[in-house]
N, C-alpha and C positions, 0 to 999 in steps of 0.2 A: 612412763605407761601410765594412761589414764584410766584413774577408778570411779569412771561416773559416764552417765550415759547423756547423751542429747535427745531431746524430744524432737520426734519425728519430722521434719521437714514440709513433707508432703502431708501431714493431716491438716485439714484444716474444718472448723465449726460447720462450714457450707458443704453439703455434698457436690455441688456444681460451682465453683467459686467464680470460677471466670465465665460463667454465663449468666449475665445481668438479671434477665425474667426468671432463672431457676435459683438465685442464691439465695431466696428464701427457703429452700428448702436444705434441712440441717441434721446433723447424724443425732441430733438429741433427740428431735422430734420421730425420727425413723427409729430410736433405739427403744422410744415409749414404746411404738406399734408392735416390736418385736416383744418385747415385756408383755403387752397386752394378750398378743397371740398365744404367748408360751402359757401364759395363765389360763387362757381359755382351754388350749388342748389338754393341759394337765388336769384341770377340773372334768373335762369331759372324761377324761381316762377313769378316776377314781370315782367317778359317778357310775360308770360302767362296771366297775369291780363291786358295785353294791353300796361305797361309803355312805350313798342317802338313804338308800332304801328303807322302806316304812310299810309295815302293813296296810295301812289306808292310803297311801299315797304313791303314784308312779310318777317319776322323774321323767319329764321330757327335755327336748334338747332347746324348746321356749324357755322352758323354766331356768334353763343353767344359764343363756343368754340374757334372759331380762335380769337374774340374778347379779352376774357378773359385772353388766352394765350399769346397773344402778351403783355398784359398789365404785366403778370407775369414776363415774361423775362425783357423786360425793368425794372419792380420793383427790381428784384435780383441784375441786372447789375449796377443800380442805387443806391440799396442799399450796394453793395460791394464796389463800387467806393466812394462813400460818406465817407463810413466808415474809411477806408484806409487812403484816402487822406485830410480828415477833422480833423478825430479824432485821427488818430496816429500820435504822435510826433516825432518820430523815424527820419521821412523823407526818410525811405527805400524805401518805395513805388511809392515817387516822382523821387528817383534815377534809381530804378528798376521795373516799371511799369508792368513789365510783371510777378511780383508776386502776383499781385492784385487778379489774378485767380489760382493761383499756391497752391492746396490744398496739397502739402506735407510739412514738417520741412527740416531742414538741413539735417537730417539723413534719410529721404526719408519716414518717418511715414506719414501715412495718416492724416492728421487734420482736413478737409472738410475747406470750406470756414466761418473758424471762422470769428467773425466779420459782422455784418450788421445793418447799418443806418436807423432807420425809416424813417427819412427826406428825404434822398438817393433815399429810395424805394418810397415814396411819390412823387417825382420830376420824378424818371424816371417811375413809374407806369402811372402819369398822361399823360409826352408825349407820352408812347405807347400807352394809348387809344387815343389820339389826332393824332396820326400816324395812327391807324388803321381806324379811322372815315374819314380822309382824303382820305386815300385808297379806302374805299368802299363807300364812298360818303353818308355818314350817318352824320344826326344833333350830333355833339359832347356832346353838354350841355343835350340832353336828354339821350344818351348812359351812361354819366360818373354819371349823376342823380340815374340812374338804378343801377351801380356798385356802388355807395356810400352808397344806402340800403344795400349793402352786406359786406362792407370791415370791418366795427366795429365790428361784430360779427365773422368775422374769424379772426381778431385782437387779440380777447381772447386768443384764442390759441398760438398766439406767445408770449402773455406774460406769460401764464402757462408754454413754454418752457423755459424762462429764469428762473421762480422759481425753475423747474425743475434741471434746471444747477446750481442754487445756485449763481447766478451774477445778478448784475443790483440792489442790496440791498439797503435798505434805509442810513438813518442818525441813530444815536443813540437817542433811544428813552427810557420812563418810563414806556410807557403805556402796559397794561397788557396783548396785544398782539404781542408786540416788540418780534423778534425771532433772537436768535443766530446763524447766518450763520457760516459755517464751515470755510470758506473761507475770512471772515471778518478780516480788520486790529486789531492786538493786542495792549493792552495800558498797561503800567506799573502799577501795583497792588499798588505801593507806591505815585501814584498821588492823590493828594486830592479828585480832582472832579470824578475821577475813584471810589474811594472809597466812594463819596457821594452817584453816582446813584446806586451802587451796595446796600447800605445800604438799598435804595428806594424799589427795585426791590427784595431784601431778597437773594441776591445772595452771596454766602459763596466766599471767596479772602483769606481766611487765608492758608500762607504756598505758596500762588502761586506768582510767578514773574509777569506773564502776564494776562491779563484776554481779555476776547471775550465778549463785551457788546452786549445787544441784538440791533436790527436795525428794523427800519418799514419795513414790508413786501411790500414793493413798487410795485413791479411785481404784484399782487395779486392786490394792489388798482388800478393800470392800467387796470388789466382784466377787473374789474368790472365796472369802470368809463368809461374809453376811449374804451371800448367794449360793454357790456351789455347796460348800461345805455344811452350811446351816440346811437347804434344801436334800442335802444326801441324806443328814440325822434325822429329819422329819417324815421323810418319805419311807425308811426302813422302819420308823416308829408309829407308821399310819395304822398297822395292822394290828398293833398291841395295845393299842388306849384301852384305859381303862373306864374311862365315862367321856361322856359329850365335853368338849371343850378342852382336852388335855393337851390337843397339838395346837391349838391356838395359844394356850400358855405356854408353852413349848417355844412355842416360834417368836411369843415376845420377850421373853426371858433370854432367849438364846441371842436374839438380835440385839438387844438392849448390853446384855455380857460382850459380846463381839465389837459392836459399836464403840462402846465404852472403851475397850480396850486400844483399839484401832485410833480411837481421838486422841492417842496422846501422840502419833505418827504424823497426824493431820494438821494443818494449822487453821487456828480458829478467825473467824472473821474479823479485819483488821478493826472495823469502826466497833465491835462488841468486844473483842478480848475476852478476857476470862470472868466468868460469872461468880466464880467463887475463888479466889487464890490466897496459897500463903504469903506469897509476893506479889505485890499489886504492879512493882514495877518491873516484874518478869516479862521479856519479850514474849511474843506470840510464835516469831518464827523456830524457836530453839525451846526443847524439854528442858528446862531447869528444877520441875519438881514435881511430883507424881500426885501433890496436893492442889495444884492449880488445875481447875475445872474449868471446861468450857461448857456452852451452854447446851450443845450436844450430849454430853458426859451427864449434866442433870436431868437431862429428858430420857437419858437411859436407865439412869438411876431410877427414876419414876416407873418406867415398864418394867424392869424387874421387879421390884416392890409390887407393884400392882398385880401383876401377874401372880406371884408366890401368894399374896392375900387371896386372890379369885381361884386359882388353881387348889390350893388349900381348901375354901370354901366348898368348892364343887366337890372334890373327894368327899368331904365330912358328909354332904347332903345324900350323896350317891349310897354311901356307907347307911345313913336313916333309913333311906327308900328300900333298901333291902333287909330292913329288920323288921319292917311294917308286915 
């Protein structure tokens, strides 16, 4: 009995892999379009519910489009810059910063802007929304709250895009839903620990030199928990918030918490490894200690800390205004 799954062979990063001219169209890009479309739909819905209403200003669809467009542009810029300057270890983007937004390889083959960072996108999108609110003299807390009701569900599509790319897979697992990703690191079949895992999951290794072991399908974990579950919580909470900025703080803390936990199942970038580690020699493809922290976990901890500090501050300020 096989206690693992194989990554579907019919899935390719390209939407039309056998058509040369259309091979530049990728599922990842389509998922981004779906994400932004979903965010627009939900933002429009909460606007019609009155979440953005004020006595002195009537919200129009042009305002909504301008707001979300500004956020998206800043998000993409932030995601790309953060990915190249923080996660790339070659240093090439620090030496040649013009390559950050250059979508071709050395042979002038179109590659797109491969590599986006969620945390960079978070910072960029936040700055973009604040910039728009200042420019249009709108309450930032109220508008960002509305946007945070939409972001997680759209984010689900982004993680589905990662799965369709066969990337950001998790650590080795013996769980029956573990999946063999085609591009994951392979290990020698002669290693005792590899033989032990294969025995547990019923994987045949006779006559094989290298073995591709099952991994946690962590993009699907993230799509469900950081997307659908978190969105459901925020969606229910939107009509019960006590102060402007509360939903934004809940989103930031909730995402940071869920992502922090899921990072224990997701394999860190091989060229970065752990940022903080109890055992610096610990392999990244297996979780050997809860005290080994990846880059994502460090950034998620900062998200949780900042969201709590800002949330408490906003609540105290609201109470002080009520007493005046």
